[in-house]
C-alpha positions as CSV (number, residue, x, y, z in Angstrom):
1,M,-14.0,5.6,-29.2
2,S,-16.2,8.6,-29.7
3,R,-18.3,10.0,-26.9
4,S,-21.5,8.8,-28.5
5,R,-20.2,5.3,-29.1
6,A,-19.0,5.1,-25.5
7,A,-22.4,6.2,-24.3
8,T,-24.1,3.6,-26.5
9,A,-21.7,0.9,-25.2
10,A,-22.2,2.0,-21.6
11,N,-26.0,1.7,-22.0
12,S,-25.8,-1.7,-23.6
13,R,-23.8,-2.9,-20.5
14,Q,-26.2,-1.7,-17.9
15,K,-27.8,-5.1,-17.7
16,D,-24.4,-6.5,-16.8
17,V,-23.7,-4.2,-13.9
18,L,-23.6,-6.0,-10.6
19,P,-26.2,-4.8,-8.1
20,P,-25.0,-2.1,-5.7
21,K,-22.7,-3.2,-2.9
22,P,-23.8,-2.9,0.7
23,N,-24.1,0.7,1.8
24,R,-20.9,1.3,3.8
25,R,-20.8,4.7,5.4
26,W,-17.7,5.2,7.6
27,G,-18.0,8.9,8.4
28,R,-19.9,10.9,11.0
29,E,-21.1,14.5,10.6
30,E,-20.7,15.4,14.2
31,E,-16.9,14.7,14.1
32,T,-16.4,17.4,11.5
33,E,-18.1,19.9,13.8
34,F,-16.0,18.8,16.8
35,F,-12.8,19.1,14.8
36,A,-13.7,22.7,13.8
37,K,-14.3,23.6,17.4
38,K,-11.0,22.0,18.5
39,V,-9.1,24.1,15.9
40,K,-10.7,27.3,17.3
41,L,-9.8,26.3,20.8
42,F,-6.2,25.5,19.8
43,R,-5.8,28.8,18.0
44,Q,-7.1,30.6,21.1
45,G,-4.5,28.8,23.2
46,K,-7.1,26.9,25.2
47,I,-5.7,23.5,24.2
48,S,-2.1,22.6,24.4
49,E,-0.2,21.7,21.3
50,D,0.4,18.1,22.5
51,D,-3.3,17.6,23.3
52,F,-4.4,19.1,20.0
53,R,-1.8,17.0,18.2
54,R,-3.2,13.8,19.7
55,Y,-6.7,14.8,18.8
56,R,-6.0,15.8,15.1
57,L,-4.0,12.6,14.5
58,Q,-6.9,10.5,15.9
59,H,-9.0,12.2,13.2
60,G,-6.6,11.7,10.3
61,A,-4.9,15.1,10.2
62,Y,-1.1,14.7,9.9
63,G,1.3,17.6,10.3
64,S,3.0,18.8,7.2
65,R,6.8,19.1,7.0
66,L,8.0,22.1,8.9
67,H,4.7,24.0,8.4
68,A,2.4,23.8,11.5
69,D,-0.4,25.6,9.7
70,Y,-0.9,22.9,7.1
71,S,-2.0,19.3,7.3
72,M,-1.9,16.2,5.3
73,V,-5.5,14.7,5.5
74,R,-5.4,10.9,5.3
75,I,-8.6,9.3,4.0
76,K,-9.2,5.8,5.4
77,V,-10.3,3.4,2.6
78,P,-11.1,0.0,4.3
79,S,-9.9,-2.8,2.0
80,G,-8.9,-0.2,-0.5
81,E,-12.4,-0.2,-2.0
82,I,-13.6,3.1,-3.3
83,N,-16.4,3.9,-5.7
84,A,-16.7,6.4,-8.6
85,D,-18.7,9.0,-6.6
86,Q,-16.1,9.0,-3.9
87,L,-13.3,9.5,-6.4
88,E,-15.1,12.5,-7.8
89,K,-15.7,13.9,-4.3
90,I,-11.9,13.6,-3.6
91,A,-11.2,15.4,-6.8
92,T,-13.4,18.3,-5.9
93,L,-12.0,18.5,-2.4
94,S,-8.4,18.4,-3.7
95,E,-9.1,21.4,-5.9
96,A,-10.9,23.4,-3.3
97,F,-8.7,22.8,-0.3
98,S,-5.5,21.0,-1.4
99,I,-3.1,21.2,-4.4
100,G,-5.4,19.8,-7.0
101,S,-4.1,16.3,-6.7
102,A,-4.3,13.2,-4.4
103,H,-1.8,10.6,-3.3
104,V,-2.4,6.8,-3.0
105,S,-0.4,5.4,-0.1
106,T,1.1,1.9,0.3
107,R,-1.6,1.1,2.9
108,Q,-4.6,1.7,0.6
109,N,-5.3,5.2,2.0
110,I,-5.7,8.3,-0.1
111,Q,-4.0,11.5,1.1
112,L,-4.6,15.2,0.4
113,H,-1.5,17.3,1.1
114,W,-1.1,20.9,2.2
115,V,-4.5,21.5,3.5
116,Q,-4.9,24.7,5.7
117,L,-5.6,23.6,9.3
118,E,-8.9,25.6,9.3
119,D,-10.0,23.8,6.1
120,V,-9.5,20.2,7.5
121,S,-13.0,20.1,8.9
122,E,-14.5,21.1,5.6
123,V,-12.5,18.3,3.9
124,M,-13.9,15.9,6.5
125,R,-17.4,17.2,5.9
126,G,-17.2,16.5,2.2
127,L,-15.8,13.1,2.8
128,V,-18.7,12.2,5.2
129,E,-21.1,13.2,2.4
130,S,-19.7,10.5,0.2
131,G,-19.4,7.8,3.0
132,L,-15.7,8.3,3.7
133,T,-13.8,9.1,6.9
134,T,-10.4,10.2,8.2
135,R,-11.1,8.8,11.7
136,E,-8.2,6.7,13.0
137,A,-6.2,7.0,9.8
138,C,-3.4,8.3,12.0
139,G,-2.5,8.1,15.7
140,N,-2.2,5.3,18.2
141,T,-5.1,3.3,17.0
142,V,-6.0,0.5,14.6
143,R,-5.1,2.0,11.2
144,N,-6.7,1.2,7.9
145,V,-7.6,-2.5,7.5
146,M,-6.0,-3.7,4.3
147,C,-7.2,-6.4,2.0
148,S,-5.5,-7.7,-1.2
149,H,-6.9,-5.9,-4.3
150,F,-7.2,-9.4,-5.9
151,A,-9.6,-10.6,-3.1
152,G,-12.8,-11.9,-4.8
153,V,-11.2,-12.3,-8.2
154,C,-8.0,-14.3,-7.5
155,P,-7.9,-17.8,-9.0
156,D,-5.9,-19.1,-6.1
157,E,-8.0,-17.9,-3.2
158,A,-9.9,-20.1,-0.9
159,F,-12.7,-17.5,-0.6
160,D,-13.2,-13.8,-0.8
161,A,-11.6,-12.2,2.3
162,T,-13.2,-8.7,1.6
163,P,-16.3,-9.2,3.8
164,Y,-14.2,-10.3,6.7
165,S,-11.8,-7.4,6.2
166,M,-14.8,-4.9,6.0
167,A,-16.4,-6.4,9.1
168,I,-13.2,-6.2,11.2
169,A,-12.8,-2.6,10.1
170,K,-16.4,-1.8,11.0
171,F,-16.1,-3.4,14.5
172,L,-12.8,-1.6,15.5
173,L,-13.6,1.8,14.1
174,R,-14.3,4.1,17.1
175,N,-14.2,1.1,19.4
176,P,-13.2,2.2,22.9
177,M,-10.8,-0.9,23.1
178,C,-8.4,0.6,20.6
179,Q,-8.5,4.5,21.1
180,N,-5.3,4.8,23.1
181,L,-3.0,2.0,22.2
182,P,0.8,2.3,22.9
183,R,1.3,2.9,19.2
184,K,-0.3,2.3,15.8
185,F,-1.6,-1.2,15.0
186,K,-2.0,-2.7,11.5
187,I,-4.2,-5.5,10.2
188,N,-3.8,-6.9,6.7
189,F,-5.8,-9.6,4.9
190,S,-4.5,-11.4,1.8
191,C,-6.4,-13.4,-0.9
192,C,-3.9,-16.2,-1.1
193,E,-0.3,-17.1,-0.2
194,K,1.2,-15.1,-3.0
195,H,-0.5,-11.7,-2.5
196,G,-0.9,-9.4,0.4
197,L,1.3,-8.1,3.2
198,V,0.3,-10.6,5.9
199,R,3.8,-11.4,7.3
200,V,4.7,-7.6,7.9
201,A,1.6,-6.6,9.9
202,D,0.6,-6.8,13.6
203,I,-2.1,-9.2,12.5
204,G,-2.0,-10.8,9.0
205,L,-4.8,-13.1,7.8
206,V,-4.7,-15.6,4.9
207,P,-8.0,-17.3,3.9
208,A,-8.0,-21.1,4.3
209,V,-10.4,-24.0,4.3
210,K,-10.4,-27.2,6.3
211,E,-12.2,-30.4,5.8
212,E,-14.3,-31.3,8.8
213,G,-16.3,-34.4,9.7
214,E,-16.7,-37.7,7.8
215,N,-18.5,-36.1,4.9
216,G,-15.5,-33.9,4.1
217,A,-17.4,-30.6,4.4
218,K,-15.2,-27.6,4.1
219,A,-15.1,-25.0,6.9
220,R,-13.9,-21.5,6.3
221,G,-11.1,-20.0,8.4
222,F,-7.7,-18.2,8.3
223,K,-4.1,-18.7,8.9
224,I,-3.3,-15.8,11.2
225,Y,0.2,-14.3,11.7
226,L,1.1,-12.0,14.6
227,G,4.0,-9.7,15.4
228,G,5.2,-8.7,12.0
229,G,6.0,-5.1,10.9
230,L,8.5,-2.9,9.1
231,G,10.5,0.0,10.4
232,A,13.9,0.8,11.8
233,A,13.9,-2.7,13.2
234,S,11.6,-5.2,11.3
235,F,10.2,-8.6,12.0
236,I,8.3,-11.3,10.1
237,G,5.1,-12.4,11.7
238,H,4.6,-15.8,13.4
239,L,1.8,-18.3,12.6
240,L,-0.5,-18.4,15.7
241,E,-2.0,-21.9,14.9
242,D,-2.6,-24.1,11.9
243,F,-6.2,-23.0,11.3
244,T,-8.4,-20.5,13.0
245,P,-12.1,-21.0,12.2
246,E,-14.0,-18.0,10.9
247,D,-16.1,-17.7,14.1
248,R,-12.9,-17.2,16.2
249,V,-11.3,-14.6,14.0
250,L,-12.8,-11.6,15.8
251,A,-12.0,-13.0,19.3
252,T,-8.4,-13.5,18.1
253,C,-8.1,-10.0,16.8
254,M,-9.6,-8.6,20.0
255,A,-7.4,-10.7,22.2
256,T,-4.3,-9.5,20.3
257,V,-5.3,-5.8,20.5
258,R,-6.1,-6.1,24.3
259,L,-2.8,-7.7,25.0
260,F,-0.9,-5.0,23.1
261,D,-2.9,-2.4,25.0
262,R,-2.0,-3.8,28.4
263,H,1.6,-4.9,27.8
264,G,2.9,-2.6,25.0
265,N,5.8,-0.2,25.9
266,R,4.3,3.3,26.5
267,E,7.6,4.8,27.6
268,N,10.0,4.2,24.7
269,M,8.4,5.4,21.4
270,A,11.3,3.7,19.5
271,R,10.2,0.3,20.8
272,N,6.4,0.6,21.3
273,R,5.1,-1.3,18.3
274,M,3.7,-4.7,19.0
275,R,6.5,-6.5,17.1
276,Y,8.9,-5.4,19.8
277,L,6.6,-6.8,22.5
278,V,6.4,-10.1,20.7
279,H,10.2,-10.2,20.2
280,E,11.0,-9.3,23.8
281,T,8.4,-11.6,25.3
282,G,9.4,-14.5,23.1
283,W,7.0,-16.0,20.5
284,E,6.1,-19.2,22.4
285,K,5.1,-17.2,25.5
286,F,3.2,-14.6,23.6
287,Q,1.4,-17.2,21.6
288,K,0.1,-18.8,24.8
289,M,-0.9,-15.4,26.1
290,V,-3.0,-14.8,22.9
291,L,-4.8,-18.2,23.1
292,K,-5.5,-17.6,26.8
293,E,-6.8,-14.1,26.2
294,R,-9.0,-15.3,23.4
295,A,-10.6,-17.8,25.7
296,A,-11.4,-15.0,28.1
297,V,-12.8,-12.8,25.3
298,E,-15.0,-15.6,24.1
299,M,-16.3,-16.2,27.6
300,T,-17.0,-12.5,28.3
301,T,-18.1,-11.1,24.9
302,S,-21.9,-10.4,24.8
303,L,-24.1,-11.7,22.0
304,A,-24.8,-8.0,21.1
305,T,-21.1,-7.4,20.5
306,A,-20.7,-10.6,18.5
307,A,-23.7,-9.5,16.4
308,T,-21.8,-6.3,15.5
309,Y,-19.3,-8.5,13.8
310,D,-21.7,-9.8,11.0
311,V,-19.8,-11.0,8.0
312,K,-23.0,-12.0,6.3
313,S,-24.1,-8.3,6.4
314,Q,-20.9,-7.3,4.6
315,E,-21.1,-10.0,1.9
316,D,-22.4,-9.1,-1.5
317,N,-24.0,-12.4,-2.4
318,R,-24.3,-10.9,-5.9
319,Q,-24.6,-12.9,-9.1
320,I,-21.7,-12.1,-11.3
321,P,-23.0,-11.3,-14.8
322,K,-21.8,-13.6,-17.6
323,A,-19.1,-12.0,-19.7
324,P,-18.7,-12.6,-23.4
325,R,-16.1,-15.1,-24.4
326,V,-12.7,-13.5,-25.1
327,T,-10.4,-14.6,-27.8
328,R,-6.7,-14.7,-27.4
329,L,-5.4,-11.2,-26.5
330,P,-2.2,-9.5,-27.5
331,M,-1.2,-9.4,-23.8
332,F,0.0,-13.0,-24.2
333,D,2.2,-12.2,-27.2
334,K,5.9,-11.1,-26.9
335,V,6.1,-7.3,-26.7
336,T,8.9,-4.8,-26.9
337,K,9.3,-1.1,-26.2
338,D,8.5,-0.6,-29.9
339,S,5.2,-2.5,-29.7
340,P,1.9,-0.6,-30.2
341,A,1.2,1.3,-27.0
342,F,-2.1,-0.6,-26.4
343,E,-0.4,-4.0,-26.6
344,R,2.4,-2.9,-24.3
345,W,-0.3,-1.7,-21.8
346,L,-2.2,-5.0,-22.1
347,H,0.9,-7.0,-21.4
348,S,1.8,-5.1,-18.1
349,N,-1.5,-3.6,-16.8
350,T,-4.1,-6.4,-17.0
351,A,-4.7,-9.7,-15.2
352,S,-7.4,-12.3,-15.9
353,Q,-9.9,-13.0,-13.1
354,K,-11.3,-16.2,-11.9
355,Q,-14.6,-15.0,-13.4
356,E,-14.3,-16.1,-17.0
357,G,-14.2,-13.2,-19.5
358,Y,-13.3,-10.5,-16.9
359,F,-10.1,-8.7,-16.3
360,T,-8.6,-6.5,-13.6
361,V,-6.9,-3.5,-15.1
362,F,-4.2,-1.5,-13.3
363,V,-3.8,2.2,-13.6
364,T,-0.2,3.2,-13.4
365,L,0.5,6.2,-11.2
366,G,3.7,8.0,-10.6
367,A,4.6,7.2,-7.0
368,G,0.8,7.3,-6.1
369,D,0.0,10.8,-7.5
370,I,-3.2,11.5,-9.5
371,T,-4.7,14.9,-10.4
372,A,-8.2,16.0,-9.9
373,S,-9.0,15.9,-13.6
374,Q,-7.6,12.4,-13.8
375,L,-9.7,11.3,-10.9
376,R,-12.8,12.4,-12.7
377,V,-11.9,10.6,-15.9
378,L,-11.1,7.5,-13.9
379,A,-14.5,7.7,-12.2
380,S,-16.3,8.0,-15.5
381,A,-14.4,5.0,-16.9
382,I,-15.3,3.0,-13.8
383,R,-19.0,3.8,-14.3
384,D,-18.9,2.9,-18.0
385,F,-16.7,-0.2,-18.0
386,S,-16.5,-1.9,-14.6
387,A,-19.3,-4.2,-13.7
388,E,-18.3,-3.8,-10.1
389,G,-18.4,0.0,-10.2
390,A,-15.5,0.6,-7.9
391,A,-11.7,0.6,-7.7
392,R,-9.2,-0.9,-5.3
393,N,-6.1,1.0,-4.1
394,T,-3.0,-1.2,-4.3
395,P,0.2,-1.3,-2.1
396,Q,2.0,-0.5,-5.3
397,Q,0.3,3.0,-5.2
398,N,-1.8,2.2,-8.2
399,F,-5.5,1.6,-8.8
400,A,-7.0,-1.8,-9.7
401,I,-10.2,-1.7,-11.7
402,R,-11.9,-5.0,-11.6
403,F,-14.6,-6.8,-13.7
404,I,-13.7,-5.2,-17.0
405,H,-15.0,-7.3,-20.0
406,G,-12.2,-8.5,-22.2
407,T,-14.1,-7.0,-25.2
408,D,-14.0,-3.6,-23.5
409,L,-10.3,-3.4,-22.8
410,R,-9.5,-1.3,-25.8
411,D,-12.3,1.2,-25.1
412,F,-11.2,1.4,-21.5
413,Y,-7.6,2.0,-22.5
414,D,-8.7,4.8,-24.9
415,R,-10.6,6.5,-22.1
416,L,-7.7,6.3,-19.7
417,A,-5.4,7.7,-22.4
418,T,-7.4,10.9,-22.7
419,A,-6.2,11.8,-19.2
420,G,-2.6,10.4,-19.3
421,L,-3.6,7.4,-17.3
422,A,-2.6,4.7,-19.8
423,N,1.0,4.4,-18.9
424,P,2.3,0.7,-19.0
425,G,4.3,-1.0,-16.3
426,A,1.8,-1.4,-13.4
427,L,2.6,-5.1,-12.8
428,T,6.4,-4.9,-13.6
429,I,9.6,-3.6,-12.1
430,A,8.8,-0.2,-13.6
431,S,6.1,0.4,-11.1
432,S,8.4,1.7,-8.4
433,V,7.1,2.6,-5.0
434,G,8.1,5.7,-3.1
435,C,6.8,7.2,0.2
436,S,6.1,11.0,0.3
437,G,9.6,11.7,1.5
438,T,10.7,15.3,2.0
439,T,7.8,16.6,0.0
440,S,5.8,16.5,3.2
441,C,7.0,14.1,5.9
442,N,8.8,15.5,9.0
443,L,10.9,12.4,9.4
444,A,12.1,12.1,5.8
445,I,15.8,12.7,5.0
446,T,15.6,12.3,1.2
447,N,13.1,12.9,-1.6
448,S,12.1,9.3,-2.1
449,H,8.9,10.4,-3.8
450,R,10.7,12.1,-6.7
451,L,13.3,9.4,-7.0
452,A,10.6,6.7,-7.4
453,K,9.2,8.8,-10.3
454,E,12.6,9.1,-11.9
455,V,13.1,5.3,-11.7
456,Q,9.7,4.7,-13.3
457,R,10.3,7.3,-16.1
458,K,13.8,5.8,-16.9
459,F,12.5,2.2,-16.8
460,L,9.6,2.9,-19.1
461,E,11.9,4.8,-21.4
462,L,14.2,1.7,-21.6
463,G,11.2,-0.6,-22.1
464,L,12.0,-2.7,-18.9
465,D,8.3,-3.2,-18.4
466,T,8.3,-5.4,-21.5
467,D,11.0,-7.8,-20.1
468,D,9.3,-10.7,-18.5
469,D,12.5,-11.8,-16.8
470,L,12.2,-8.6,-14.7
471,R,8.4,-8.8,-14.2
472,D,8.5,-10.4,-10.7
473,A,11.0,-7.9,-9.3
474,T,10.1,-4.8,-7.3
475,I,11.7,-1.5,-6.5
476,K,10.6,0.2,-3.3
477,I,12.0,3.4,-1.8
478,S,11.6,5.1,1.6
479,G,12.9,8.5,2.6
480,C,14.1,7.3,6.0
481,P,14.5,3.9,7.8
482,N,10.8,3.8,8.9
483,S,9.8,1.9,5.8
484,C,6.6,3.7,4.7
485,G,7.9,2.9,1.2
486,Q,8.2,-0.8,2.3
487,H,11.8,-1.0,1.1
488,E,12.5,-4.2,3.2
489,I,10.1,-6.4,1.2
490,A,11.4,-5.3,-2.2
491,T,13.6,-7.3,-4.6
492,I,15.8,-4.1,-4.5
493,G,14.9,-1.7,-1.8
494,F,16.3,1.7,-0.7
495,F,15.9,3.9,2.4
496,G,17.1,7.4,2.7
497,G,19.9,8.9,4.7
498,A,22.8,11.3,4.5
499,S,26.6,10.8,4.1
500,R,29.6,13.1,4.2
501,I,31.5,12.7,0.9
502,G,34.7,14.7,1.3
503,N,33.6,17.8,3.1
504,T,30.1,17.9,1.6
505,M,26.9,16.3,2.8
506,S,25.1,14.2,0.2
507,P,21.7,12.5,0.1
508,T,22.3,8.7,0.1
509,Y,20.3,5.5,0.2
510,T,21.0,2.2,1.9
511,M,20.3,-0.5,-0.7
512,L,18.8,-3.9,0.4
513,F,18.5,-7.1,-1.6
514,G,16.1,-10.0,-1.6
515,G,12.9,-8.9,0.3
516,S,9.5,-10.2,-0.7
517,A,5.8,-10.0,0.3
518,G,3.2,-12.7,0.5
519,E,2.9,-15.5,3.0
520,Q,6.5,-16.5,2.4
521,G,7.7,-12.9,3.1
522,E,11.3,-12.2,3.6
523,L,13.1,-9.1,4.8
524,G,15.8,-7.7,2.5
525,K,19.5,-7.7,3.5
526,A,21.6,-4.5,3.5
527,V,24.1,-4.3,0.7
528,M,25.7,-0.8,0.6
529,R,25.1,2.9,0.5
530,V,24.4,4.6,-2.8
531,P,24.3,8.3,-3.5
532,A,20.8,9.4,-4.5
533,K,22.0,10.5,-8.0
534,R,23.5,7.0,-8.6
535,V,20.6,4.9,-7.6
536,I,19.3,4.4,-11.1
537,D,22.7,3.6,-12.4
538,V,23.2,1.0,-9.7
539,I,19.8,-0.7,-10.5
540,L,20.7,-0.9,-14.2
541,K,24.2,-2.3,-13.3
542,V,22.5,-4.9,-11.2
543,I,20.2,-5.9,-14.1
544,E,23.3,-6.0,-16.4
545,M,25.0,-8.4,-14.0
546,Y,21.9,-10.5,-13.6
547,K,21.6,-10.9,-17.4
548,R,25.2,-12.0,-17.6
549,E,25.2,-14.3,-14.6
550,R,21.8,-15.9,-14.4
551,M,20.9,-19.5,-15.0
552,Q,18.5,-20.3,-17.8
553,D,14.9,-19.1,-17.2
554,E,16.0,-17.5,-13.9
555,T,14.1,-14.3,-13.1
556,L,15.8,-11.2,-11.6
557,H,14.1,-11.8,-8.2
558,Q,15.1,-15.4,-8.1
559,W,18.7,-14.5,-9.0
560,V,18.8,-11.7,-6.3
561,V,17.5,-14.2,-3.6
562,K,20.2,-16.7,-4.6
563,V,22.9,-14.0,-4.2
564,V,21.6,-13.1,-0.8
565,K,21.8,-16.7,0.2
566,G,25.4,-17.0,-1.2
567,Q,24.3,-19.3,-3.9
568,G,25.2,-17.3,-7.0
569,T,27.7,-18.0,-9.7
570,E,31.4,-18.3,-9.3
571,T,32.0,-14.6,-10.2
572,M,28.9,-13.2,-8.4
573,R,28.3,-15.6,-5.6
574,N,27.2,-13.4,-2.7
575,I,26.4,-9.8,-1.6
576,E,30.1,-9.0,-1.2
577,D,30.8,-9.8,-4.8
578,I,27.9,-7.5,-5.9
579,K,29.1,-4.8,-3.6
580,N,32.6,-4.9,-5.0
581,A,31.3,-4.8,-8.6
582,L,29.2,-1.7,-7.8
583,V,31.9,0.3,-6.1
584,P,32.9,2.1,-9.3
585,V,29.2,2.9,-10.1
586,V,28.6,4.7,-6.8
587,Q,31.6,7.0,-7.0
588,L,30.8,10.7,-7.3
589,P,33.1,13.3,-8.8
590,S,34.2,16.2,-6.6
591,V,31.5,18.7,-5.7
592,E,33.4,21.3,-7.8
593,Q,33.2,19.1,-10.9
594,D,29.5,18.2,-10.4
595,P,27.6,20.1,-7.7
596,D,24.3,18.7,-8.8
597,A,25.4,15.2,-7.9
598,Y,25.3,16.3,-4.3
599,C,21.8,17.8,-4.5
600,D,18.7,15.6,-3.9
601,Y,16.2,15.0,-6.6
602,G,13.8,17.9,-6.9
603,S,16.2,20.4,-5.4
604,D,18.9,22.6,-6.7
605,V,20.1,23.9,-3.3
606,K,22.7,22.5,-0.9
607,F,21.5,19.3,0.7
608,T,20.8,19.2,4.5
609,A,19.5,16.3,6.5
610,K,17.1,18.5,8.5
611,T,14.1,16.7,10.0
612,A,11.4,17.6,12.6
613,R,9.3,15.8,15.1
614,G,7.6,12.7,13.7
615,E,3.8,12.5,13.3
616,C,3.6,8.7,13.3
617,A,2.7,8.4,17.0
618,A,0.2,10.4,19.1
């Protein structure tokens, strides 16, 4: 579409643009000044390294791998919702103070890497100007409150959870109650039982309705799960009660945070997340403690405090403009890797909304990376084509752009294509997840970030994004056992480590099978260790075995889950059978024959498993 045609189309759509959302400003100017002063005092030796570390983490500045003078700045994006102006501001800041690109994390944050410590306050100042903040994006606090990117548009949701997510985030940000917790604390909202990460959070909330009274009136509320989390030891959250009314949600969250603050382990950092407290206390006892604490909160919370938690002030109450009727789209036809690029993109990057005629479009990123110039193109496309005027970050490290008219999908695709943002595969196995790994993280052992990009590149090259039998499967990769890449809730997950093969150290990954997200979340089961340079071969071999062994209409994810449960076929019944079949694939030649096989992705030097002090806790 020409620039003039695009402008004409944009002008004709102005009447369809939703009214502006509530003005949410998360940042504070004075915090940028305080941070700059703290940096000066630290440089002058007037603040200890540990004290400064706690302070900068509380304000979203995470130490970069083995370089004390640089920081990763983590931008808190509540519910993952970010508008076009904010995307452009991040683009400008990334060029001025970072490396000209940004990174979307698995928890709906946006990160700027390799920022000079003295420049962090300038980045913070720019973010405040656009309404964003880094406050409590790191440290021993309540981290970014997540909400499913489908909330508000999901056909299966009871109601839109976004206002509740935003209100909880507003209430807890800078709240004295959660400024010095034993460890970080995570709250996740879903839209329905299928989407969201509610079973692997300290608090996970699923919207629900309940009929009350003789007239069958429906009351809003949530199913609340407590004590989940991913890491070196992971747990699935427990259901607190069958139904929590909406007016008790805040008290429930407050009670849970207060209990963790009082009883959490402050001595042993390896066991100071709330999931360990729940596990060691026992669920039934912890459940009673929460319900008792909630009663105390409700009896002692002032009306002024309750008023702060005002869901109605966070709700849009906007009339959705009527979209033109959309005829049958190519996305519903069978596509192959040789199909036209637009049809292939439609098939794997769009989802219809509950609002008739509208679609959510997913922008495929490589392991969450996006350049400044791409951010600007994305911002302009959002302004011209999205009736909502905003994007949502997704746990798959992509962007979801909602409220795109079906009649505008081609023009939207063409705009994205000008910046290299029209890659297919966002809603398929090709959209692999990878944490930052050794590119910046002190705890990482392997370059999970680069491996995720290599997996995506190979899968798109092979056209695996067009295979609907693989569509429900996920690949997630972490650079260490701590699960920032969420490997334990993947169909096939990997976490980084090191192994000695012969006399040579080699980057390796432990492969897991059968994890899943959503309300029925499951943790994956360990299968075997795989050398980094054999990971792609192993996944392709697993897909080959699935194609050979599956029952009719069985998807890859369904087949993997059956194998984990020991319910596979006669020849591939359980994990041990899979492991035995993969042994030849994971073998490496000698280091003399192929030295590159012993190097990590993105490196041509001898591999070492060198790590440094972690920055996850303050």
